[in-house]
C-alpha positions as CSV (number, residue, x, y, z in Angstrom):
1,M,-117.6,37.5,-88.6
2,I,-120.0,35.2,-86.6
3,N,-117.9,33.6,-83.5
4,T,-118.0,30.0,-84.3
5,E,-116.0,29.1,-80.4
6,I,-119.1,27.9,-78.8
7,Y,-118.7,24.7,-80.5
8,H,-115.5,24.3,-78.7
9,R,-116.9,26.1,-75.4
10,D,-119.7,24.1,-74.8
11,F,-119.6,21.4,-77.3
12,N,-116.5,20.2,-77.0
13,I,-115.8,20.5,-80.7
14,D,-112.2,20.3,-81.9
15,S,-111.9,23.9,-82.9
16,Q,-109.3,22.3,-85.7
17,L,-112.8,20.5,-87.2
18,V,-114.8,23.6,-86.8
19,K,-112.6,25.8,-88.9
20,L,-112.6,22.6,-91.8
21,S,-116.8,22.7,-91.3
22,S,-116.6,26.5,-92.0
23,E,-114.3,25.9,-95.1
24,V,-116.8,22.7,-96.2
25,E,-119.7,25.2,-95.9
26,K,-118.3,27.4,-98.8
27,K,-117.9,24.9,-101.2
28,C,-121.8,24.0,-100.6
29,H,-122.8,27.6,-101.3
30,L,-124.5,26.8,-104.8
31,V,-125.6,23.8,-103.9
32,F,-127.6,25.4,-101.3
33,D,-129.0,28.0,-103.2
34,N,-130.6,25.4,-106.0
35,I,-132.0,23.8,-102.8
36,K,-133.8,27.4,-102.2
37,Q,-135.3,27.4,-105.5
38,V,-136.9,24.1,-105.4
39,S,-138.7,25.0,-102.2
40,A,-139.8,28.4,-102.8
41,Y,-141.4,26.6,-105.8
42,N,-143.2,24.1,-103.9
43,Q,-143.8,26.6,-101.0
44,S,-145.9,28.2,-103.3
45,K,-147.6,25.1,-104.9
46,V,-149.0,24.4,-101.5
47,I,-150.3,27.8,-100.6
48,K,-151.7,27.7,-103.8
49,A,-153.7,24.4,-103.1
50,M,-154.8,26.0,-100.0
51,Q,-156.2,28.5,-101.9
52,E,-158.0,26.5,-104.4
53,Y,-159.8,25.3,-101.5
54,R,-160.3,28.6,-99.6
55,V,-158.8,26.7,-95.7
56,S,-160.2,28.9,-93.4
57,D,-160.0,28.2,-89.4
58,S,-163.2,26.7,-89.5
59,H,-161.6,24.0,-90.8
60,F,-158.8,23.2,-87.8
61,S,-161.6,22.4,-85.5
62,G,-161.6,18.7,-85.4
63,S,-164.8,15.7,-84.6
64,T,-165.4,13.0,-82.3
65,G,-166.9,9.7,-82.5
66,Y,-167.4,8.1,-86.1
67,G,-166.3,11.8,-87.6
68,Y,-169.3,12.1,-90.1
69,N,-168.9,15.4,-92.3
70,D,-165.5,16.6,-91.1
71,R,-165.0,19.4,-93.1
72,G,-161.5,20.1,-92.0
73,R,-160.5,16.2,-92.9
74,E,-162.3,16.7,-96.6
75,V,-160.4,19.7,-97.2
76,I,-156.8,18.9,-96.1
77,E,-157.2,15.3,-98.2
78,S,-158.3,18.2,-101.2
79,V,-155.2,20.6,-100.5
80,Y,-152.7,17.1,-100.2
81,A,-154.2,16.0,-103.9
82,A,-154.1,19.3,-105.4
83,A,-150.4,19.8,-104.6
84,F,-149.3,16.7,-105.5
85,G,-151.0,16.0,-108.8
86,A,-153.6,13.5,-107.6
87,E,-157.0,12.8,-107.9
88,D,-157.5,12.5,-104.4
89,A,-155.6,11.6,-101.0
90,L,-156.5,9.4,-98.0
91,V,-154.7,11.9,-95.2
92,R,-155.2,10.3,-91.7
93,H,-153.4,10.3,-88.3
94,Q,-154.7,7.1,-87.9
95,I,-152.4,6.1,-90.0
96,T,-149.5,4.6,-87.4
97,C,-146.2,4.7,-89.5
98,G,-145.3,5.0,-93.4
99,T,-145.4,1.0,-93.8
100,H,-149.0,0.9,-92.2
101,A,-149.8,3.7,-95.5
102,L,-147.7,1.3,-98.0
103,A,-149.9,-1.5,-96.3
104,L,-153.3,-0.2,-97.3
105,C,-152.2,0.3,-100.8
106,L,-151.2,-2.8,-101.4
107,Y,-154.0,-4.9,-99.5
108,G,-156.2,-2.4,-101.0
109,V,-155.2,-3.0,-104.8
110,L,-154.0,-6.7,-104.7
111,L,-156.2,-9.6,-104.8
112,P,-155.2,-13.4,-104.5
113,G,-153.3,-14.7,-107.9
114,D,-152.6,-11.2,-108.5
115,E,-148.4,-10.3,-108.7
116,L,-146.8,-7.7,-106.8
117,L,-143.7,-6.6,-108.8
118,S,-140.7,-4.6,-107.5
119,V,-138.7,-3.4,-110.1
120,T,-136.0,-1.4,-107.5
121,G,-135.0,-4.6,-105.8
122,K,-136.2,-5.6,-102.8
123,P,-138.0,-3.0,-100.9
124,Y,-137.6,-1.4,-97.3
125,D,-137.2,-4.1,-94.5
126,T,-140.3,-3.6,-92.4
127,L,-142.3,-4.3,-96.0
128,D,-140.8,-7.5,-95.9
129,E,-142.9,-9.6,-93.7
130,V,-146.0,-7.5,-95.1
131,I,-145.0,-9.2,-98.2
132,G,-144.2,-12.8,-96.9
133,I,-140.8,-12.4,-98.1
134,R,-139.5,-13.0,-94.6
135,G,-141.7,-13.9,-91.1
136,E,-144.1,-17.0,-90.2
137,S,-147.2,-18.0,-92.4
138,G,-150.2,-17.2,-91.2
139,T,-149.9,-13.8,-90.2
140,G,-151.9,-12.7,-92.7
141,S,-149.3,-11.5,-95.4
142,L,-150.2,-11.0,-99.2
143,K,-148.4,-13.8,-99.9
144,D,-150.9,-16.2,-97.0
145,Y,-153.7,-14.4,-99.1
146,G,-152.1,-15.9,-102.3
147,V,-150.3,-12.7,-104.2
148,T,-147.2,-13.7,-105.6
149,Y,-144.0,-11.7,-105.7
150,R,-141.2,-10.9,-107.7
151,Q,-138.3,-8.2,-108.0
152,V,-135.9,-7.2,-110.5
153,E,-133.0,-5.5,-108.7
154,L,-131.2,-2.2,-110.3
155,L,-128.3,-2.6,-112.3
156,E,-124.9,-2.2,-111.6
157,N,-125.2,1.4,-111.9
158,G,-128.1,2.1,-110.2
159,E,-130.0,2.3,-112.9
160,M,-133.9,0.6,-113.8
161,D,-133.1,-2.8,-115.4
162,F,-135.7,-1.9,-118.4
163,N,-135.2,-5.4,-119.8
164,G,-135.1,-7.1,-116.8
165,I,-138.6,-5.4,-116.4
166,K,-140.1,-6.3,-119.5
167,K,-139.4,-10.0,-119.1
168,A,-140.8,-9.8,-115.5
169,I,-143.9,-8.3,-116.3
170,N,-146.6,-11.5,-117.5
171,P,-150.6,-11.3,-117.2
172,N,-150.3,-11.6,-113.7
173,T,-148.5,-8.6,-112.9
174,K,-151.3,-6.5,-111.0
175,M,-148.8,-4.1,-109.7
176,V,-145.3,-2.6,-110.3
177,F,-143.4,-1.1,-107.3
178,I,-141.3,1.3,-107.1
179,Q,-139.2,2.5,-103.4
180,R,-138.1,5.9,-104.3
181,S,-135.5,6.5,-101.2
182,R,-133.1,4.3,-101.2
183,G,-133.6,2.6,-97.9
184,Y,-130.9,0.7,-96.6
185,S,-129.1,0.5,-99.9
186,W,-126.0,1.9,-101.2
187,R,-127.5,3.3,-104.5
188,E,-129.3,6.9,-105.5
189,P,-132.8,7.2,-105.1
190,T,-134.7,6.8,-107.7
191,T,-135.2,10.4,-109.6
192,I,-138.9,11.6,-110.7
193,A,-137.4,11.9,-113.9
194,T,-136.6,7.9,-113.9
195,I,-139.8,7.2,-112.2
196,E,-141.7,8.9,-115.4
197,K,-139.4,6.8,-117.8
198,T,-140.4,3.3,-115.6
199,V,-144.5,4.6,-115.6
200,N,-144.7,5.2,-119.5
201,F,-142.3,2.3,-120.2
202,V,-144.6,-0.3,-118.1
203,K,-147.9,1.2,-119.6
204,N,-146.6,0.6,-122.7
205,I,-146.1,-3.2,-122.0
206,K,-149.2,-3.4,-119.8
207,P,-152.1,-0.3,-119.8
208,D,-153.7,-1.8,-116.4
209,C,-150.9,-2.7,-114.4
210,V,-151.3,-0.3,-111.3
211,V,-147.8,1.6,-110.7
212,M,-147.4,2.3,-107.2
213,V,-144.0,4.6,-105.5
214,D,-143.5,4.5,-102.1
215,N,-142.6,7.7,-101.7
216,C,-141.2,8.3,-98.0
217,Y,-138.2,10.3,-97.9
218,G,-139.2,12.2,-100.9
219,E,-141.7,14.6,-100.3
220,F,-140.8,18.1,-102.1
221,V,-137.4,17.4,-102.6
222,E,-138.1,17.8,-106.7
223,D,-140.7,20.2,-107.8
224,K,-142.7,17.0,-109.1
225,E,-144.5,14.3,-107.1
226,P,-144.6,10.9,-108.5
227,T,-148.4,11.4,-108.9
228,D,-147.6,14.5,-111.3
229,V,-145.8,12.1,-114.1
230,G,-148.6,9.4,-114.1
231,V,-147.6,7.0,-111.1
232,D,-151.1,5.7,-110.0
233,I,-150.7,5.8,-106.1
234,M,-148.6,6.2,-103.7
235,A,-147.9,6.4,-100.1
236,G,-145.6,8.2,-97.4
237,S,-145.8,8.9,-93.3
238,L,-146.9,12.5,-92.1
239,I,-144.0,12.5,-89.5
240,K,-141.4,12.5,-92.6
241,N,-141.4,15.5,-95.2
242,P,-145.1,16.3,-95.2
243,G,-146.0,16.5,-91.6
244,G,-143.7,19.7,-91.0
245,G,-141.8,18.4,-88.0
246,I,-145.3,19.4,-86.1
247,V,-147.8,16.6,-87.4
248,L,-147.5,13.9,-84.0
249,S,-149.1,10.7,-86.3
250,G,-150.3,9.6,-89.8
251,G,-149.6,8.8,-93.1
252,Y,-151.3,9.3,-96.4
253,V,-152.1,7.9,-99.8
254,A,-152.9,9.8,-102.7
255,G,-153.6,9.2,-106.6
256,K,-156.0,7.7,-108.9
257,K,-159.5,8.2,-107.0
258,N,-160.5,4.1,-106.9
259,L,-157.3,3.2,-106.1
260,V,-157.3,5.8,-103.0
261,D,-161.0,4.5,-102.2
262,Q,-159.6,0.5,-102.2
263,A,-157.1,1.9,-99.8
264,S,-159.6,3.6,-97.9
265,Y,-161.6,0.6,-97.2
266,R,-158.4,-1.4,-96.1
267,M,-157.9,1.5,-93.2
268,T,-161.7,1.4,-92.3
269,V,-164.0,-1.0,-94.2
270,P,-165.8,-1.5,-97.1
271,G,-168.7,0.6,-97.6
272,L,-167.6,3.2,-95.1
273,G,-163.9,4.3,-96.4
274,K,-163.0,7.9,-96.1
275,E,-165.9,8.5,-94.7
276,V,-165.4,8.0,-91.2
277,G,-162.5,8.9,-88.8
278,A,-162.7,11.1,-85.9
279,T,-160.1,14.0,-86.2
280,L,-159.7,14.6,-82.5
281,G,-158.1,18.4,-82.9
282,Q,-155.3,16.9,-85.2
283,N,-156.6,18.9,-88.2
284,R,-154.5,22.3,-87.5
285,S,-151.3,20.7,-87.0
286,L,-152.2,18.7,-90.9
287,F,-152.6,22.1,-92.4
288,E,-150.0,23.9,-90.9
289,G,-147.2,21.4,-91.5
290,F,-148.0,20.9,-94.4
291,F,-147.8,24.2,-95.1
292,L,-144.2,24.4,-93.5
293,A,-143.5,21.4,-95.1
294,P,-141.5,22.7,-98.4
295,H,-138.7,24.6,-96.2
296,I,-138.8,21.7,-93.5
297,V,-137.5,19.7,-96.5
298,A,-134.7,22.4,-97.3
299,E,-133.6,22.7,-93.9
300,S,-133.1,18.8,-94.1
301,L,-131.4,19.1,-97.7
302,K,-128.7,21.4,-96.6
303,G,-128.3,19.9,-93.6
304,A,-127.3,16.4,-95.9
305,V,-125.6,18.4,-98.1
306,F,-123.1,19.7,-95.4
307,A,-122.6,16.2,-93.5
308,S,-122.1,14.6,-97.1
309,A,-118.9,17.8,-98.0
310,L,-117.9,17.2,-94.5
311,M,-117.5,13.3,-94.2
312,E,-116.1,13.7,-98.3
313,S,-113.5,15.4,-96.5
314,L,-112.5,13.5,-94.3
315,G,-112.2,10.5,-96.3
316,Y,-115.1,8.4,-95.8
317,E,-117.6,7.6,-99.4
318,T,-121.0,8.9,-99.2
319,C,-124.1,8.5,-101.2
320,P,-125.4,11.1,-103.1
321,G,-122.1,13.4,-103.1
322,F,-122.5,16.9,-101.6
323,D,-123.5,18.3,-105.6
324,E,-125.2,15.3,-107.0
325,K,-129.1,15.5,-107.6
326,R,-131.0,14.5,-104.9
327,S,-134.8,12.5,-104.2
328,D,-134.5,12.1,-101.3
329,I,-133.6,13.6,-97.8
330,I,-131.5,10.7,-96.8
331,Q,-127.1,10.8,-96.2
332,A,-125.5,8.0,-96.1
333,V,-121.9,7.5,-95.4
334,K,-120.1,4.3,-95.6
335,F,-117.9,3.8,-92.3
336,G,-116.4,0.0,-92.8
337,N,-116.3,-1.2,-89.6
338,P,-119.2,-1.5,-86.6
339,D,-117.5,0.9,-84.2
340,A,-117.7,3.6,-85.8
341,V,-121.1,3.3,-87.3
342,I,-122.3,3.0,-83.9
343,A,-119.8,6.1,-82.3
344,F,-121.1,8.2,-85.3
345,C,-124.7,7.4,-84.2
346,Q,-124.0,8.1,-80.8
347,G,-122.3,10.9,-81.7
348,I,-125.4,12.6,-83.6
349,Q,-127.8,12.1,-80.4
350,K,-125.3,14.5,-78.3
351,G,-126.1,16.8,-80.2
352,S,-130.0,16.2,-80.2
353,P,-132.1,18.8,-78.2
354,V,-133.9,16.0,-76.9
355,D,-132.7,13.1,-74.5
356,S,-128.8,14.3,-75.7
357,F,-128.1,12.4,-72.3
358,V,-129.3,9.1,-73.9
359,T,-126.5,7.0,-75.5
360,P,-128.3,4.3,-78.3
361,E,-127.4,0.7,-78.4
362,P,-128.0,-1.7,-81.6
363,W,-131.0,-3.9,-80.6
364,E,-133.3,-6.1,-82.5
365,M,-136.0,-4.0,-83.5
366,P,-139.4,-5.0,-84.7
367,G,-139.4,-5.6,-88.5
368,Y,-135.5,-5.7,-89.2
369,D,-133.4,-8.2,-90.3
370,S,-130.3,-7.5,-88.1
371,P,-129.3,-5.7,-85.1
372,V,-130.2,-1.3,-85.8
373,I,-128.9,1.2,-83.7
374,M,-131.1,4.4,-83.9
375,A,-130.3,8.1,-83.3
376,A,-133.2,10.3,-82.3
377,G,-133.5,13.3,-80.3
378,A,-136.9,14.4,-81.9
379,F,-139.8,15.9,-80.1
380,V,-142.2,13.4,-82.1
381,Q,-140.9,9.6,-81.0
382,G,-139.8,8.4,-84.6
383,S,-140.0,11.8,-86.7
384,S,-137.7,11.2,-89.6
385,I,-137.8,14.8,-90.5
386,E,-136.1,15.5,-87.3
387,L,-132.5,14.8,-87.6
388,S,-131.7,10.8,-86.5
389,A,-129.2,8.7,-87.6
390,D,-129.9,5.2,-88.0
391,A,-127.7,2.0,-89.3
392,P,-128.5,-1.9,-89.7
393,I,-124.9,-3.3,-87.7
394,R,-124.1,-5.2,-90.9
395,P,-121.1,-4.8,-93.7
396,P,-120.6,-2.2,-95.4
397,Y,-121.4,-0.7,-91.8
398,I,-123.5,2.1,-93.3
399,A,-125.1,5.0,-91.5
400,Y,-127.9,6.5,-92.6
401,L,-128.6,10.5,-91.7
402,Q,-132.3,12.0,-92.3
403,G,-134.1,15.0,-91.5
404,G,-133.4,18.1,-89.3
405,L,-136.2,20.8,-88.8
406,V,-133.3,23.5,-88.6
407,Y,-130.0,23.2,-90.8
408,E,-128.2,24.7,-87.7
409,H,-129.0,21.7,-85.9
410,V,-127.9,19.2,-88.4
411,K,-124.1,21.2,-89.1
412,L,-124.1,20.9,-85.2
413,G,-125.3,16.9,-84.9
414,V,-123.1,16.1,-87.7
415,L,-120.1,18.1,-86.0
416,C,-120.8,16.1,-82.8
417,A,-121.0,12.6,-84.5
418,V,-117.5,13.6,-85.7
419,Q,-116.1,14.6,-82.4
420,E,-117.5,11.3,-81.2
421,L,-115.1,9.6,-83.6
422,L,-112.0,11.5,-82.7
423,N,-113.0,10.9,-79.4
424,K,-112.9,7.3,-79.4
425,D,-109.7,7.1,-81.9
426,L,-111.8,5.9,-84.9
427,L,-110.3,9.3,-87.1
428,K,-107.7,11.5,-86.9
429,L,-107.9,15.2,-88.5
């Protein structure tokens, strides 16, 4: 019998809460087993891709200056493409964030007069000013360049509105955009099966329409990726799932070769594209992070399942439920009042290995349309494959929990978060 007294002794967790958490873990056993099976499949897929391209320690050395003929860079991009079922990939530490990677695709593919159609409602907040939904004119948004934008909302049950999509597609619709994760929305993520159905539906109406997926938070959650099922181009962040928690910065684009090339011209310049970009000693972490990613994602998912089950047992509404299908690593918990959502995030911070002594507060974060509180005691700043929790301070006051390099840390962090609710008399056991 493992002694759980350390939770009470060292972290002041209520003994009754510790007992409840043990009961919750038993309930999650079958879900954990399924996560392990998907992880094993994805791990084999990554290893096969590395073997196929004969990864060697010679690929770990970096380049400087222009970065011409960087064999390691070429191989890691081939490995990503193979593992993701894509023709080509762009994997660079110079891509600053997921939004940057997505913007490379949007600016690379869309031209004046084209229309961008989002079929999962409004994209994540940080794309608002890229598209031109929000913000000042003249900043270089897609709208400034003559690209129009429309969106089709999901149905009330969270499913695709295929009738709405059919009506919305017109001769100018150059790209259909799908956001895989829930973002700051109370909805289920878009599953690979739904993405495949949407691709086929769109292509049947307009075969030359480019289908793009924001794959942030979704890599290795299921046994297929969007590009495995016909998506033309997708993008994500290396300080999320595919970086395995050790990549210091970066993003990726994967998909059809011509589209990846177009995105690369926006990262550098036309004519140079993927041929330049010094790796500066980062290749080793890119390879190793990708190797670790399927297992790290599984640890994160187990933590999300535990969090959902525990919060459900305490009377909170969660999305998804602990035993529901997942297609991203995000766990949403609805609190209904600002004090509770802030306390929960502050408790996550208290359970962190880094900056546990810091108390996060809501602030006007660039790119967001409301104050946001972000808890993240991470080894890499902003890494959301490491345990973090954030919440826009607006009704209905939902906290979004994601990440966790090891399951045990997620469990401790969630216990600290619930304890913070107890300490502030926002919850009774």
